[in-house]
C-alpha positions in Angstrom: 24.4 -7.9 -15.6 21.3 -6.5 -14.1 21.9 -3.7 -11.6 19.8 -4.4 -8.4 18.4 -1.6 -6.3 18.9 -3.2 -2.9 16.6 -0.6 -1.2 13.7 0.1 -3.6 11.2 2.6 -2.4 7.8 1.2 -1.3 4.7 3.3 -1.1 1.9 1.9 1.0 -1.6 2.9 -0.2 -4.1 2.9 2.7 -7.8 3.5 2.1 -9.7 4.3 5.3 -13.3 4.7 6.4 -14.6 4.7 10.0 -11.6 2.6 11.1 -11.0 3.9 14.6 -11.4 0.4 16.3 -8.4 -1.3 14.5 -6.5 1.5 12.7 -3.8 2.0 15.4 -2.8 -1.7 15.3 -2.4 -1.6 11.5 -0.4 1.7 11.6 1.9 0.3 14.3 2.5 -2.9 12.3 3.6 -0.7 9.4 5.9 1.4 11.5 7.5 -1.7 13.0 8.4 -3.2 9.6 11.9 -4.6 9.4 12.3 -2.9 6.0 12.4 0.9 6.5 12.4 2.4 3.0 8.7 3.0 2.9 6.2 5.8 2.9 2.5 5.7 3.6 -0.1 7.6 1.6 -3.6 7.6 3.1 -7.0 8.8 1.7 -10.1 8.8 3.9 -13.5 8.2 2.4 -15.6 10.5 4.6 -15.2 8.9 8.1 -17.4 10.3 10.8 -15.6 8.6 13.8 -12.1 9.4 15.1 -10.3 8.0 12.1 -9.0 11.4 10.9 -7.8 12.4 14.3 -5.9 9.1 14.6 -4.3 9.6 11.2 -3.3 13.2 11.9 -1.6 12.1 15.1 0.5 9.5 13.3 1.2 11.9 10.5 2.5 14.5 13.0 4.6 11.8 14.7 6.1 10.4 11.5 6.0 13.4 9.0 8.7 12.0 6.7 6.9 8.7 6.1 3.2 9.2 6.6 1.0 11.6 4.5 -2.7 12.0 4.7 -4.1 13.2 1.4 -6.7 15.9 2.1 -8.7 16.8 -1.0 -12.3 16.7 0.2 -13.1 13.8 -2.2 -15.6 11.3 -1.0 -16.3 8.2 -3.1 -18.4 5.9 -0.8 -16.5 3.1 -2.4 -13.4 1.2 -1.3 -12.5 0.4 -4.9 -12.8 4.0 -6.1 -10.8 5.1 -3.0 -8.0 2.7 -3.8 -7.9 3.7 -7.4 -7.7 7.4 -6.3 -4.7 6.5 -4.3 -3.1 4.7 -7.2 -3.7 7.8 -9.3 -2.1 10.0 -6.6 0.8 7.7 -6.0 4.4 8.9 -5.9 6.1 8.3 -9.3 9.4 7.9 -7.5 8.3 4.7 -5.8 9.2 1.3 -7.2 6.5 -0.7 -5.5 3.0 -0.1 -4.2 1.4 -2.1 -1.5 -2.4 -1.9 -1.0 -3.4 -1.8 2.6 -6.6 -2.3 4.6 -7.2 -0.3 7.7 -8.1 -3.2 10.1 -5.4 -5.8 9.4 -2.0 -6.4 11.0 1.2 -6.8 8.9 3.8 -9.3 9.9 7.0 -7.4 10.6 8.9 -9.2 7.8 6.2 -8.5 5.1 8.0 -5.7 3.2 11.4 -7.3 3.6 10.3 -10.6 2.0 8.5 -8.7 -0.8 11.6 -6.8 -1.5 13.7 -9.9 -1.7 11.4 -11.4 -4.3 11.2 -8.1 -6.2 15.0 -7.8 -6.4 15.2 -11.2 -8.0 13.1 -10.0 -11.0 13.4 -7.8 -14.0 11.5 -4.8 -12.5 11.0 -3.1 -15.9 8.3 -5.6 -16.6 4.9 -5.7 -14.8 5.1 -7.5 -11.5 2.5 -8.5 -8.9 3.6 -10.0 -5.6 1.2 -11.5 -3.2 1.3 -13.6 -0.1 -0.8 -16.0 2.0 -2.8 -14.6 4.9 -3.9 -15.8 8.3 -7.4 -14.9 9.4 -8.3 -13.4 12.7 -11.5 -12.3 14.3 -12.4 -8.8 15.7 -10.5 -9.6 18.9 -7.4 -10.8 17.1 -7.9 -14.5 17.8 -6.6 -16.8 15.0 -9.4 -18.4 13.0 -7.4 -19.9 10.1 -3.6 -20.2 9.7 -3.7 -20.2 5.9 -6.2 -18.5 3.6 -4.7 -20.4 0.7 -5.6 -23.7 2.4 -9.1 -22.4 3.1 -9.7 -21.7 -0.6 -8.3 -25.1 -1.8 -5.0 -23.6 -2.8 -6.4 -21.4 -5.5 -3.4 -19.0 -5.1 -1.2 -21.7 -6.6 -3.1 -22.0 -9.9 -3.9 -18.4 -11.0 -4.5 -18.3 -14.8 -6.4 -16.2 -17.3 -9.2 -18.7 -17.1 -9.5 -19.2 -13.4 -9.3 -15.4 -12.6 -12.4 -14.8 -14.6 -14.5 -16.6 -12.1 -12.8 -16.0 -8.8 -10.2 -13.8 -7.1 -7.9 -15.6 -4.7 -5.7 -12.5 -4.2 -7.2 -10.0 -1.7 -5.9 -6.5 -2.1 -4.5 -6.4 1.4 -1.9 -9.0 0.4 -1.2 -7.4 -3.0 1.9 -5.4 -4.1 2.4 -4.1 -7.6 5.5 -2.5 -9.3 5.5 0.8 -11.1 5.4 -0.8 -14.5 2.0 -2.4 -13.7 0.7 0.6 -11.8 1.4 2.8 -14.8 -0.9 0.6 -17.0 -3.9 0.0 -14.6 -6.9 2.3 -15.0 -10.3 2.4 -13.2 -13.1 0.6 -15.0 -16.8 1.0 -14.2 -17.4 -2.7 -14.8 -15.0 -3.9 -12.1 -16.5 -5.8 -9.1 -13.7 -4.9 -6.7 -10.4 -3.2 -7.2 -8.2 -6.2 -6.3 -10.1 -8.6 -8.6 -9.8 -6.0 -11.5 -6.1 -5.6 -10.8 -5.5 -9.3 -10.9 -7.5 -9.7 -14.1 -5.6 -6.9 -15.8 -2.3 -8.4 -14.5 -2.8 -11.9 -15.8 -4.0 -10.6 -19.2 -0.9 -8.3 -19.5 1.4 -11.3 -19.0 2.5 -9.9 -15.6 5.0 -11.8 -13.6 2.9 -13.0 -10.6 4.9 -14.1 -7.6 3.5 -15.8 -4.6 5.0 -15.9 -1.1 3.7 -18.9 0.7 4.0 -17.4 4.2 1.0 -15.6 5.8 2.3 -12.0 5.9 -1.0 -10.4 6.8 -3.4 -11.1 9.6 -6.7 -10.5 7.8 -9.4 -9.4 10.2 -12.9 -10.8 9.9 -15.7 -8.7 11.4 -19.2 -7.4 10.6 -17.9 -4.2 8.9 -15.7 -5.9 6.3 -16.5 -4.7 2.8 -15.6 -8.1 1.4 -14.4 -10.9 3.7 -13.6 -14.6 3.5 -15.5 -17.1 5.5 -15.4 -20.8 5.6 -18.5 -21.9 3.5 -19.7 -25.5 3.2 -21.8 -26.8 0.4 -25.1 -26.4 2.3 -24.5 -22.7 2.9 -23.6 -22.4 -0.8 -26.9 -24.0 -1.8 -28.8 -21.7 0.5 -27.2 -18.7 -1.1 -28.1 -20.0 -4.5 -31.8 -20.6 -3.8 -32.7 -18.2 -1.0 -30.8 -15.2 -2.2 -31.3 -15.7 -5.9 -32.0 -12.0 -6.8 -28.8 -10.7 -5.0 -26.8 -13.6 -6.4 -27.9 -13.0 -10.0 -27.0 -9.3 -9.6 -23.5 -10.2 -8.4 -23.1 -12.7 -11.3 -24.1 -10.0 -13.8 -21.5 -7.7 -12.4 -18.8 -10.4 -12.5 -19.9 -11.3 -16.1 -19.7 -7.6 -17.2 -16.2 -7.5 -15.7 -15.1 -10.7 -17.4 -16.2 -9.4 -20.8 -13.5 -6.8 -20.7 -11.1 -9.7 -21.2 -12.9 -12.7 -22.6 -16.1 -12.9 -24.7 -18.6 -15.6 -23.9 -22.4 -15.8 -23.4 -23.9 -15.0 -20.0 -25.1 -18.6 -19.7 -21.6 -20.0 -20.4 -20.2 -17.7 -17.7 -22.8 -18.6 -15.2 -22.3 -22.3 -15.6 -18.5 -22.0 -15.3 -18.9 -19.7 -12.3 -21.1 -22.1 -10.4 -18.9 -25.0 -11.2 -15.9 -23.1 -9.9 -17.6 -22.3 -6.7 -18.8 -25.9 -6.2 -15.3 -27.1 -6.8 -13.9 -24.9 -4.1 -16.5 -25.8 -1.5 -16.9 -29.5 -2.0 
C-alpha cells in the first residue's frame, strides 16, 4: 500500500520584474492560502521600480517562508528567470508551482493541488494545472474560464496538439520533483511553460487538470504573453499585416517542435495555421 505524505512541501517559484503595481496582491493571495506547507523563492530580473523594496518587506515579515534570491544575475527574459529558479529550487520540496507577479491565487489553489497530488504515484513525473479566470488591470472579471475561451484545449493535450499550441500557462502549472529533475533549459524554446509542457507530454508525464479556475490571470499592457479573445478577422489581419513578425514566431515554434518531432517547415506551418483557425472559428 502506497504511503501518502499528507502534507507535502510546496515551493512556489516567483519571477519578478517591475511588478510594483500588482505584486502585493499576489503575495497576499499566497500568504492567505488554506494550505500552509509552502515556501516562496523569488528571483528578480533587474527591476528599477519598487519591486525589490516590496519583496524585502514581505521577506522580513515572513522570514521562514519567503526568500528573495540575491545573486546579481539579470536575464532580461522571463523564461530564463524561471529556469534559473528551477535550477535553484529546494531539493527538499515535493512540488513546485510557477507563479507570475501580477495574478491572484484562489485561497484553495494549493489545497486542491495537494489533493490531486496525493492520489498519484509521486515517484513518476507529474504536471498539475488548472483553469484560470481572466481579469483586467483593475481586477474586473473579463472571462470566467480560460479553457472555454480557447475551445477547451486543456481537455485534449497530446503530443501532437502541444507542438502547435500551449494551453497551459505557467501561472497555472505545478510540477513534481521527478519532473523538475529532468527538465533543462533549451535555447530553442519559445516560452518556459510551453517547453515544460512539451517535455512533459513526451516523457509520458501524468498530466492532471483541475477544472476550477484557481488563478485570476491579469491582462494588461505589460504582460509578457497574454490571452485575448481573438476572432477570425483579427487572426487574418495578423497573418497578412504582420507577416514578418508572424513568420519569425513560426520559425521559433518550429525550431522548438523539432526537438520532439521531425517534419518539414512547410508541414509545420500548415498544421499550425490549421490549429489556430480551428480554435478561432
